[in-house]
C-alpha positions as CSV (number, residue, x, y, z in Angstrom):
1,M,79.3,57.6,-71.6
2,S,77.0,60.2,-73.2
3,L,75.3,59.5,-76.8
4,R,77.0,62.4,-78.4
5,R,80.5,61.0,-77.0
6,F,79.7,57.5,-78.4
7,W,79.1,58.7,-82.0
8,Y,82.1,60.8,-81.7
9,S,84.0,57.6,-80.9
10,F,82.2,55.0,-82.8
11,L,81.6,56.6,-86.2
12,P,85.9,57.1,-86.7
13,L,86.3,53.4,-86.0
14,L,83.7,52.5,-88.5
15,I,85.1,54.7,-91.1
16,F,88.6,53.5,-90.6
17,A,87.4,49.7,-90.5
18,A,85.6,50.3,-93.8
19,L,88.6,52.0,-95.4
20,A,90.4,49.3,-93.9
21,L,88.2,46.7,-95.7
22,F,88.1,48.4,-98.7
23,Y,91.9,48.5,-98.8
24,E,91.7,44.7,-98.3
25,Y,89.6,44.2,-101.2
26,Q,91.4,46.3,-103.5
27,G,94.5,44.0,-103.2
28,N,92.2,40.7,-103.1
29,R,93.0,39.8,-99.7
30,L,89.5,40.4,-97.6
31,S,88.5,37.1,-96.1
32,A,85.7,35.8,-93.9
33,L,88.2,35.6,-91.2
34,M,89.1,39.2,-91.2
35,L,85.4,40.2,-91.2
36,G,84.9,38.0,-88.5
37,I,87.8,39.3,-86.3
38,Y,86.5,43.0,-87.1
39,S,83.1,42.2,-86.0
40,L,84.4,40.7,-82.7
41,F,86.5,44.0,-82.5
42,F,83.3,46.3,-82.3
43,L,81.5,43.6,-80.1
44,V,84.2,44.2,-77.6
45,Y,83.9,48.2,-78.3
46,F,80.2,48.1,-77.0
47,F,81.1,46.0,-73.9
48,I,83.8,48.8,-72.9
49,P,81.2,51.0,-70.8
50,L,79.4,47.9,-69.2
51,V,82.7,46.5,-67.6
52,K,84.5,47.7,-64.5
53,Q,88.2,47.1,-66.0
54,P,88.1,48.9,-69.6
55,L,91.7,48.3,-69.7
56,I,91.1,44.6,-70.3
57,M,88.7,45.4,-73.2
58,Y,91.2,47.9,-74.6
59,M,94.1,45.5,-74.7
60,V,91.8,42.8,-76.5
61,M,90.6,45.2,-79.1
62,S,94.5,46.2,-79.6
63,F,95.2,42.2,-79.9
64,L,92.8,42.0,-82.7
65,I,93.9,44.9,-84.8
66,V,97.5,43.2,-84.4
67,G,95.6,40.0,-85.4
68,L,94.4,41.5,-88.4
69,G,97.8,42.8,-89.6
70,W,99.5,39.3,-88.9
71,Q,96.9,37.7,-90.7
72,N,97.1,39.9,-93.8
73,G,100.9,38.8,-94.4
74,A,103.4,41.2,-95.7
75,V,101.4,44.0,-96.7
76,L,100.9,46.7,-94.0
77,N,97.5,48.1,-93.9
78,P,97.6,51.7,-92.8
79,Y,94.1,51.8,-91.7
80,F,94.6,49.2,-89.1
81,M,97.3,51.4,-87.7
82,L,94.7,54.3,-87.6
83,N,92.4,51.7,-85.8
84,G,95.0,51.3,-83.3
85,F,96.2,55.0,-83.0
86,F,92.3,56.0,-82.4
87,L,91.9,53.4,-79.7
88,V,94.7,55.2,-77.9
89,I,92.7,58.5,-78.3
90,N,89.6,57.1,-77.2
91,S,91.0,55.6,-74.3
92,I,92.4,58.8,-73.0
93,I,88.9,59.8,-71.3
94,D,87.9,55.8,-70.5
95,L,91.0,54.8,-68.5
96,S,92.7,56.1,-65.3
97,L,96.2,58.0,-65.0
98,K,97.9,54.3,-64.2
99,S,95.6,52.4,-66.6
100,F,96.4,54.4,-69.7
101,R,100.2,54.5,-69.1
102,I,100.1,50.7,-69.3
103,Y,97.9,50.7,-72.3
104,F,99.6,53.4,-74.0
105,F,103.1,51.6,-73.8
106,F,101.5,48.3,-74.3
107,Q,99.7,49.9,-77.9
108,L,103.6,50.9,-78.7
109,G,105.0,47.9,-78.0
110,L,102.3,46.2,-80.6
111,A,102.8,48.8,-83.2
112,M,106.3,48.5,-83.2
113,L,106.3,44.7,-83.2
114,S,103.9,45.0,-86.3
115,F,106.4,47.3,-88.1
116,Y,109.0,44.8,-87.4
117,L,107.1,41.7,-88.9
118,H,106.0,43.5,-92.2
119,N,110.0,44.6,-92.3
120,Q,109.0,48.3,-92.1
121,F,110.8,49.1,-88.4
122,H,112.8,52.3,-88.8
123,I,114.3,54.6,-86.3
124,A,111.9,57.3,-87.5
125,W,109.1,55.4,-85.9
126,I,110.8,55.2,-82.3
127,L,111.3,59.0,-82.7
128,L,108.0,59.7,-83.7
129,A,107.0,57.7,-80.7
130,I,108.8,59.6,-78.4
131,A,107.5,62.7,-79.7
132,I,104.2,62.0,-79.2
133,S,104.4,60.5,-75.9
134,Y,104.5,63.3,-73.6
135,P,101.7,65.6,-75.3
136,V,99.5,62.0,-75.2
137,L,100.2,61.4,-71.6
138,K,99.9,65.0,-70.5
139,W,96.3,64.9,-72.3
140,N,95.1,62.0,-70.3
141,E,96.3,63.6,-67.0
142,I,94.8,66.8,-67.9
143,Q,91.4,64.7,-68.6
144,I,91.5,62.8,-65.5
145,E,92.1,66.0,-63.6
146,K,89.2,67.7,-65.1
147,A,86.8,64.4,-64.5
148,E,87.7,64.7,-60.7
149,Q,87.1,68.3,-60.8
150,Q,83.7,67.7,-62.2
151,E,82.9,65.1,-59.8
152,M,84.1,67.3,-56.8
153,Y,82.2,69.9,-58.2
154,E,78.7,67.8,-58.4
155,K,79.3,66.3,-55.0
156,L,79.6,69.9,-53.4
157,V,76.7,71.1,-55.8
158,S,74.4,67.9,-54.4
159,E,75.7,68.6,-50.6
160,Y,75.0,72.6,-51.0
161,R,71.6,71.7,-52.2
162,K,70.9,68.8,-49.5
163,L,72.0,71.4,-46.9
164,K,69.6,74.3,-48.4
165,R,66.5,71.7,-48.4
166,Q,67.6,70.7,-44.7
167,T,67.9,74.7,-44.0
168,H,64.6,75.2,-45.5
169,E,62.8,72.4,-43.7
170,S,64.3,73.5,-40.5
171,E,63.0,77.3,-41.0
172,R,59.7,75.9,-41.9
173,A,59.5,73.8,-38.9
174,A,60.6,76.6,-36.8
175,R,57.9,78.9,-38.4
176,L,55.1,76.0,-37.9
177,E,56.1,75.8,-34.1
178,E,56.1,79.4,-33.5
179,R,52.9,79.5,-35.2
180,T,51.6,76.8,-33.0
181,K,52.8,78.2,-29.8
182,I,51.1,81.7,-30.9
183,A,47.7,79.7,-31.7
184,R,48.0,77.8,-28.3
185,N,48.3,80.9,-26.4
186,I,45.6,83.0,-28.3
187,H,43.2,79.6,-27.8
188,D,44.2,79.4,-23.8
189,S,44.2,83.3,-23.0
190,V,42.0,85.2,-25.4
191,G,39.5,82.3,-26.3
192,H,38.9,81.3,-22.7
193,K,38.6,84.7,-21.5
194,L,35.6,85.3,-24.3
195,T,34.0,82.0,-23.4
196,A,34.1,83.1,-19.9
197,L,32.6,86.7,-21.0
198,L,29.8,84.9,-23.1
199,M,28.7,82.8,-19.9
200,R,28.7,85.8,-17.7
201,L,26.7,87.7,-20.2
202,Q,24.5,84.6,-20.4
203,V,24.1,84.8,-16.8
204,L,23.2,88.7,-16.6
205,M,20.4,88.3,-19.6
206,M,18.8,85.3,-17.5
207,Q,18.7,87.7,-14.3
208,E,17.7,90.9,-16.1
209,R,16.5,91.1,-19.7
210,R,18.2,94.3,-21.6
211,P,19.2,95.0,-24.9
212,E,22.7,96.0,-24.4
213,Y,23.1,92.7,-23.1
214,E,22.3,90.9,-26.3
215,E,24.4,93.2,-28.4
216,L,27.4,92.6,-26.2
217,K,26.8,88.8,-26.3
218,Q,26.5,88.9,-30.1
219,L,29.8,90.9,-29.9
220,A,31.6,88.8,-28.0
221,S,30.2,85.6,-29.7
222,D,31.5,87.2,-33.3
223,S,34.9,88.1,-31.4
224,L,35.2,84.3,-30.2
225,E,34.5,82.9,-33.6
226,E,36.9,85.1,-35.1
227,T,39.6,84.1,-32.7
228,R,38.7,80.2,-33.4
229,H,39.1,81.1,-37.0
230,A,42.7,82.9,-36.4
231,V,43.8,79.8,-34.4
232,K,42.8,77.4,-37.2
233,T,44.6,79.3,-39.7
234,L,48.0,79.7,-37.6
235,Q,47.9,75.9,-36.6
236,A,47.4,75.3,-40.7
237,E,50.4,74.6,-42.4
238,E,51.8,77.3,-44.8
239,T,51.2,76.9,-48.6
240,E,54.1,77.2,-50.7
241,G,54.8,77.0,-54.2
242,I,52.9,76.9,-57.5
243,S,49.9,75.9,-55.2
244,S,49.8,79.3,-53.4
245,V,49.4,80.8,-56.6
246,L,46.7,78.8,-58.0
247,Q,44.8,79.3,-55.3
248,L,44.8,83.0,-55.5
249,I,44.3,82.9,-59.1
250,R,41.1,80.4,-58.8
251,K,39.9,83.0,-56.7
252,L,40.7,85.9,-59.1
253,E,39.0,83.6,-62.0
254,A,36.0,83.4,-59.9
255,E,35.7,87.1,-59.2
256,S,36.2,88.0,-63.1
257,H,34.0,85.1,-64.5
258,I,36.8,84.3,-66.8
259,H,37.6,80.7,-67.6
260,L,41.0,79.6,-67.2
261,D,42.2,76.5,-69.1
262,F,45.5,75.7,-67.0
263,T,48.1,72.9,-68.2
264,L,50.3,72.2,-65.7
265,K,53.4,70.1,-66.9
266,Q,55.3,67.3,-64.8
267,G,57.3,68.5,-61.8
268,V,55.6,71.9,-61.6
269,L,53.9,71.5,-58.6
270,S,56.9,70.3,-56.7
271,A,58.8,73.3,-57.7
272,H,59.6,75.8,-54.9
273,L,59.0,79.4,-55.4
274,T,60.3,81.9,-53.3
275,N,57.6,84.7,-51.9
276,D,58.9,87.2,-54.2
277,Q,58.5,84.4,-57.0
278,N,55.2,83.8,-55.8
279,I,54.0,87.5,-56.0
280,A,55.7,88.0,-59.4
281,L,54.2,85.1,-61.1
282,Y,50.8,85.9,-59.4
283,R,51.1,89.7,-60.4
284,V,51.9,88.3,-64.1
285,L,48.8,86.1,-64.4
286,Q,46.9,88.8,-62.6
287,E,47.8,91.7,-65.2
288,S,47.1,89.0,-68.2
289,L,43.7,88.5,-67.0
290,T,43.0,92.2,-66.5
291,N,44.1,92.9,-70.4
292,A,42.0,90.0,-71.6
293,M,38.9,91.2,-69.6
294,R,39.6,94.3,-71.4
295,H,40.7,93.2,-75.0
296,A,40.1,89.7,-75.1
297,Y,37.7,88.2,-78.1
298,S,36.4,85.2,-75.5
299,R,36.4,84.8,-72.1
300,E,38.8,82.0,-72.0
301,I,42.7,82.3,-71.3
302,R,45.2,79.3,-71.6
303,V,47.5,79.5,-69.1
304,V,50.5,76.7,-69.5
305,L,53.1,76.5,-66.7
306,A,56.3,74.1,-67.2
307,L,59.9,73.5,-66.3
308,N,62.3,74.1,-69.2
309,A,65.5,72.6,-70.1
310,A,67.4,74.6,-67.3
311,E,65.0,73.5,-64.9
312,D,63.4,77.0,-64.7
313,L,59.9,78.0,-64.4
314,A,58.5,78.7,-68.0
315,F,54.8,80.3,-68.2
316,T,52.9,81.4,-71.1
317,V,49.6,83.4,-71.3
318,K,47.5,83.2,-74.3
319,N,44.3,84.9,-75.0
320,R,42.3,86.0,-78.5
321,V,41.9,89.5,-79.3
322,H,39.4,90.9,-81.6
323,E,42.0,92.0,-84.3
324,D,45.6,92.1,-85.0
325,K,46.4,95.6,-84.4
326,P,49.5,97.3,-83.0
327,W,49.8,97.4,-79.1
328,E,51.8,99.3,-76.8
329,W,53.4,99.0,-73.5
330,G,51.2,100.1,-70.8
331,F,52.0,100.7,-67.2
332,G,50.9,97.3,-66.2
333,L,53.1,95.6,-68.6
334,K,56.1,97.5,-68.2
335,N,55.5,97.1,-64.2
336,M,55.1,93.3,-65.0
337,K,58.3,93.1,-67.0
338,K,60.5,95.0,-64.3
339,R,59.3,92.7,-61.6
340,V,60.3,89.7,-63.6
341,E,63.5,91.0,-64.4
342,E,64.5,92.1,-61.0
343,L,64.3,88.2,-60.2
344,D,66.7,87.3,-62.8
345,G,63.8,86.2,-65.1
346,Q,62.9,87.2,-68.8
347,L,59.3,88.2,-69.8
348,H,58.4,88.4,-73.7
349,V,55.0,89.9,-74.9
350,Y,54.1,89.6,-78.5
351,Q,50.7,89.3,-80.5
352,N,50.3,87.0,-83.5
353,D,47.4,85.3,-85.3
354,N,44.8,87.0,-83.3
355,E,46.3,85.9,-80.0
356,F,47.9,88.2,-77.5
357,V,50.9,86.1,-75.6
358,V,52.8,86.8,-72.3
359,A,55.8,84.7,-71.9
360,G,58.4,84.4,-69.6
361,T,60.8,82.6,-67.4
362,L,61.6,82.6,-63.5
363,P,64.7,81.0,-62.2
364,L,64.3,78.2,-59.7
365,R,67.8,77.5,-58.7
366,E,68.2,77.8,-55.1
367,E,70.1,81.0,-54.1
368,N,71.2,81.4,-57.7
369,M,73.6,78.1,-58.0
370,D,74.2,78.9,-61.3
371,A,76.5,81.6,-59.8
372,L,78.8,79.1,-58.1
């Protein structure tokens, strides 16, 4: 039970209880036993989310309400009846189709019995019960179907995400295997041949000291070193997500001599970005740094990356400006906004309190899950 739904159901019960007790107080019929029964009533109510069979708890609460009416004597308290009716409404979502029908007719029988014992039984009550039976039972049926559909939807979404993760991991493993294969081929063919060439040049240099041999040896040595570097790069795992963007930004920070104050909120480093999103985020930060170098008051830029309530990546870039003056959408800002919006993201640029702010979001839902 969600917190909002708990208060929606608890507050009306509390109000009806207060009205019932006030009604008894006005008739000088309020007693310690009545207060005790109502306390037990709410205690049972709080246990409903904790038990596997809420039907039993609802029946106990109905018995307590009827007990309050019987203990009251000949006067029928209308607020007791409202408590009972609201229990039926509240149980529509908590009980299954079969359990709700059992409880509905059980509660209906108790209500008719209460009217009979208080000498207020009338045919009109039976007609009213018949009139409300169908819509209430139908409402329960609709709620059960909605709950089942929601549960099925969540299972399908979970399975879809699991399948997407497996597919992503399989593709990644295939790419790494292919890269490893290419690296092995380069090492076994080009690397060995360059090594053999170096040895042959070394022998020639020992036999005959000629300047061109030295140049050829240096050229072959450089080629071998570059080949080894390429092999290591191919064998290394791919860097994905925010980490790859951070590496690029740190390199840009070193080149521009600007200090970046990075704040990474929880969950950001594990967020998966597509290649297009990686590029878009990097370009946004790059353009922001470029603007800061031109117009910033200080050499420090604050960057915040976080996941918002919708589990999308939210980014904010702030830097001080010389003065609060009008600014225009230049080519860089327009291109940056277009790039983000093409990925279904949002970008906002504004200036306040001597700060220039670039803020936006990029959707992280895999394959636009929200489109399902």
